[in-house]
N, C-alpha and C positions, 0 to 999 in steps of 0.2 A: 361444580355447578354453583351458580349464584342466584340468590333470590331477588327478583326484580318486581317493583311495583309499577303498574301501568294505568294510564287513563285512556279510554277509547270510547268510540261512539258506535252504536249499532245502526243498521240501515234506517231505522225510524228516527234517528237523531238522539236517542237516549244515551246518557253518559254512563259508562261502566268503569268502576274502580275495582281492581283486583291485583293479585300477585301471581307470578309464575317463576318456576325454577328453570334456568337455561344456562348454557355456557357463555352466551354473549347477548347483546341487545338485538343483533340481527335475527337470532333464533327466536327471541321473544316476539319480534315484529312478525316473523313468519307464522308463529303459532296464533297470534292475534288475528292475522289475515285468514288463517284456516278456520277460525271460529266465526268468520263473517263480520268481524269488527274492523273499524278503521282506527289505528293507533294515533293518539294525540301526543302522549308523553310517556317515556319509559326511563325510569331511573332505578339504580340499585336500591334495595330496601333500606340499606344502611344510611343512605343519604336523605331518607325521609325526615329523620330527626334534625339533620342540618337544615332542610327546607323549613321545618317547623320553627327552628331557632330564628331563621330569617323572618318568618312571619311575626314572631313575637317581637323581634327587634323593630320591625316595621310598625307594630302597634305602639311600642314605647316611643319611638322617635317621630312617628307621624300620627300624633294624637287625633288630628282631624282627618285621618284616612287619606292623606295625600297620595297620589299615584306615584309609586317609586319606580326607579330604574328596573328593579327586578320584575315588576309587573309588566313593563313594556317588553322586557326580554322574553318572558314566558309567552306573552301574547304573540310576539314575532315568531318564536319557534313553533308554537302550536299552529298558527296560521299557515306557516310554511309546510308543516306536516300534512295538514288537511288538504291544502291545494295540490301538493305532490301526490296525494292519494286520489286525485281526480275530482274532488268536490268543487262545485261552483263557488264564487265569492260569497254570495248571499247565504248559502247553506253553511259554509265554513264560519262566517261571522255569527250566524245564529247559534251555532254550537258553542263558540267561544263566549257568547253572551250568557249561555247557561252555565258554563264552567267558571266564569269570573266571579269572585266573591265580593270584591269591593264595589260598593254601590256607585261611587263616583266614576269608576272605570266602566261600569255597566252603562252608565249614561253616555259616556264617550263612544263606546262600541255601538250602542243603539243608534246614536246620531250618524256614525259612519255607515252602519247597515242601511239606514233610510236613504242616504245619498246613493249608495251602490245599487240598491233596489230601484231607485229612480233613474238609473242609467248613468250616473256620474262616475268619474274616475276615483279609484281608491286613494290616489295621491292627493286629489283635491279635497276629499273627505278628511283625510288625516291632517291636511294643512289648516283645517278649521280649529285644530286643537294644538296650538304651538307650544303650550306648557307641558304637553304630554309627548308629542312627537316633534323632534327638532327639525330644523331646516335640512340638516344632513339626512335624516331619516326619510323625510318627504321626498327629497331629490333622488335618493336611492330607489325608492318605490317608483317614482316617475320614470327613471331610466329603465327599470325592469318592465314597466308597462309599454314604453316605447319600443323596447327590443323584443317584446314577447317572451321574456324570460323572468317573469315576476317571481315564480316559485324559487328559482335558483338564487335570485337576488335576495329574497327574504331569508333563505337559508344562510347565505353569507352574512347578511345583516345581523341575524341572530348570533352567529359565531363571533362577529366583530363586537357586538354589544356585550356578550358574555365575557370575552377576553378583557375588555376594558373594565368591566365590573369586578372581575377576579383580581385585577391588578389593584384597583381601589380598595377592595376588601382586604387584600394582603397588606397593603400599607397601613390601613387603619388598625388591623388586628396586631400588627407588629408594634404599633405605638401605644397600645392599651396598657401594657405592663409598666413601661417607663413613665407614662403620665400618671398611673396609679401610685407609683413610688413617689413622684414629685408631689402629688396631692397629699398623701399620707404624711410625708416628711414635712411639708409646709404646715399642715395642721398641727403636727406635734410641736414644731418650733413655736408656733403662735401660742399654743396652750402653755408651754414652758415660760414664754416671755410675758404673758399677760396674767397668769394665775399662780405659777410656782415661784418665779423669781421675786415678785413683789413681797411674798411672805418672808423671804430672806432679807429683803431690803429693810423691812421694819426692824428685824433683829439687829442688823448691822448699824442702822442709824441710832438705835437705843444705846449701843455700846460706845458710840462716839469715837471710834478708832479709825485711823487712816487705812484705807483698803488698797489692795494691789490695783495697778492701772487697768488690767483686763476686767476686773470685777467692777470698777468704777464705770468703765465704758459700757459694760453689759447692763448695769443697773440704769444708766442714763438712757440707753436705747429702749429698755423696758418701760421706763417712765414716759418717754416720747410716744411709744406705741400705745400705751394705755390712755394717755391724756389726749393724744391727737390722732387716734385711729380713724376718726371720721374725716379729718383733713387728708390723711394718707389714702383712704378709700376713695374719697371724692376726687383727689388728684389722679389716681389710677383710672377712674371712670372717665374723667375729663380727657386724659391722654388717649384712652381708647377711642373715644368719640371723635377727637380731633384727627387721630390717625386714620380712623375709618372714613371720615369725611374726605380727608386728603386722598385716600386710596380709591375713592369712588370717582375722583376727577380723572380726566384723560392723562394729564401730565403726571399726576400723583401715581396712578396705576403703572405708568411706564417707568417712573423712577424706582418704585418698589420692585417691579419685575426685573429691572436691570441690576438692582442690588442683589436679588436672589441669585442671579447668574454668577455674581462675583464672590459669593460666599465660599469659603474654603470647604471642600468635601461636599457640602450640601448643594453648592452651586452646580457641581458636576452631576449630582443625582437629579436635580430639577431639569437640567438640560437633557439628560438621557430619557427622562420620563416624557418630555415634550417631543423628542425625536421619535420615540416609539409610538406615541399617539399620532403624530403626523404621518409616519410611514404606513401604519396600519390603515389609517383613514384614506390616504391617497391610493394605496394599493387596492383596497376594497372597492373604491369608487371606479378606478380604471378597469379592474377585473369585471365590474358589473356593467361596463359599457358607457360610462360617463366620460365625455371628452376631457383631455388633460387640463385645459384652461378652466373649465367649469369645476373640475375636481380640485384644482388649486384654490379656487374661490371658496369652496365648501370646506376644504381642509383648514383654511384660515379661521373659519368660525369655530372649529373644534379645538384649536390651540388655545390654551389658557394664558400662557405667558405673552404679554403684549409686545415684548421686544421681538420674539420669534414671529408672532403674528404680523407685526409691522413689516418684517422682511419679506413676507409672502407677496406684498404688493409689488415690490421690486422684482421678485422671482417671476411673478405672473407676467409682468411687462417684458422681461427678457425672453421668457419662453415664447411669448406671443410673437416676438420679433424673429424667432427661429433658433434661439440659442438652446443648447442642451440643458436639461434640468440639472444634471450633476454639476455642470460648470456654474450655473446660477447659485446652487446651494453652497458650493465651495467658496464662492466669492463673498458670501455673507459672513464668513468667519465664525458662524454659530454652530453649524452642523459638523460633527466629528468626522475626521478623515476616513475612518472605517466605513461609516454609513455612506459617505460620498463615493468611495471606491466601489462598494457593492451596487450602488445605484448606477454607476458608470458601466459596470459589467452588464447590468440588466438592460441598459439602453443599447449597448453594443450587440447583445445577443437577441434583442427583440423580446425579452421577458421582463420588462420593467415592473409590471404589477407583481410578479412572482418574487422578484428580488426585494421589492418594498415590503412585502409580507414577511420575508425572511429577515430583513433588517429589524422589523418590529419584534419578531420572535427572539432574535439574538439580544436585542437591547432589553427586552422584558426579563430575560434570564439574568443579564448583567445587573438590572435594577434589583431583582430579588436577592442576588448575592451581595450587592452593596448594602441593602437594607439589613440583611442578616449580620454583616460585619459591623455596621454602625450600631445596631441594637446590642450586639455582643459587647461592644465597647461602652455604649451609653449606660447600660444598666449598672455595671460596677462603678462607673464614674459618678453616677447619681448617688449610689449607695455610699461611696467614699465621701462625696460632697456633704451629704446629710450627716454622715458620721463625724466629719470635721466640725460642722456647725454645732451639733449636739455635744461633741467632745469639748469644744471651746467653752460652751456654757457650763458643763460639769466641772471642768478644770478651774474655771474662774471662780465658781462657788467653793470648790475645795480649797483653793488658795486662800480665800477669805476666811474660811473656817479654820484652816491651819494657822493663819496669822493670829487668831484669837489666843493661841497658846502663849504668844509673846506678851499678852496683856498683864500688867501688874495687878495682883488681887490684894 
């Protein structure tokens, strides 16, 4: 038996928070229904602390209470649950308005609720807030409204957004420790070079004896760092702003993204991430009833790398002319052959959307394994690198100290 925490609403619309013991989530949902409540959210009690950590991180990183992706995911999943329970749009949105904690998101939901109550479409209401709900999100909802399967589309959309967010969180969490090592090691070296080494420099200069080459180089670099730190810092800031300015231009962004694809090891990782994102987006759209040409346009907006996004224009044109999607993808020389072959099978069997989702699942597993291997190599490499730098500093100082024994007294 597992302890589950749930959030539900009673017939009057009042929010209920409690816990239940059950073998699985389905049994919890059945018990909630038996009590006369409508379940909104059911999670294992152990995950509450995880959810709390997300809330704390949101508070730290979004000081001004910006609406995060996790807020949109929870909103989508909760709205889907309420609509599937048979509640009308306005009632479901009213309940979510009570559940939502962030004031800015409450304002958004309140505006959406007013439009829906006035007879407007949900997709039109969401489109009024492009910073919260992307064009992909809005078009998915629009397709669900047109096909009369909005509840199903919202459920798939919630799964899609959650999978994307899980992958992002996994990549970020995997990079935390290596970045921490780099930060601590860098600070240690700076302290040694600016505060410790100069003390030895005074002693060696007073002795007036020739020092080993490594010690001379080290003291020279330390003096440059102490005397011209503002020039070095200013140069780094200038380089960053020039690079950032270059990257914001269309040609600059294209050049940087092309360079990312050509990086050893990391280029393959970037390519696989983009393939997984494209496949999941396109598969979710087609499964939700969006025509393939419209789906390709929307998938183009989801892709981050401009090289791959640029190829979507050519793929769209060729598919529009009647060419198979798999053939168009293969000719770009960007998509891996495994992904192309799986998509070919999907087209031949009439299960394209299913194979696209499977491609995304497979490549996300590959991405996680690649990241694990890279991190397992990166951590000792960074420790070794920091050790070599610190070791060079220590050995240079010791060589100078030992050379003092040769001085005539």
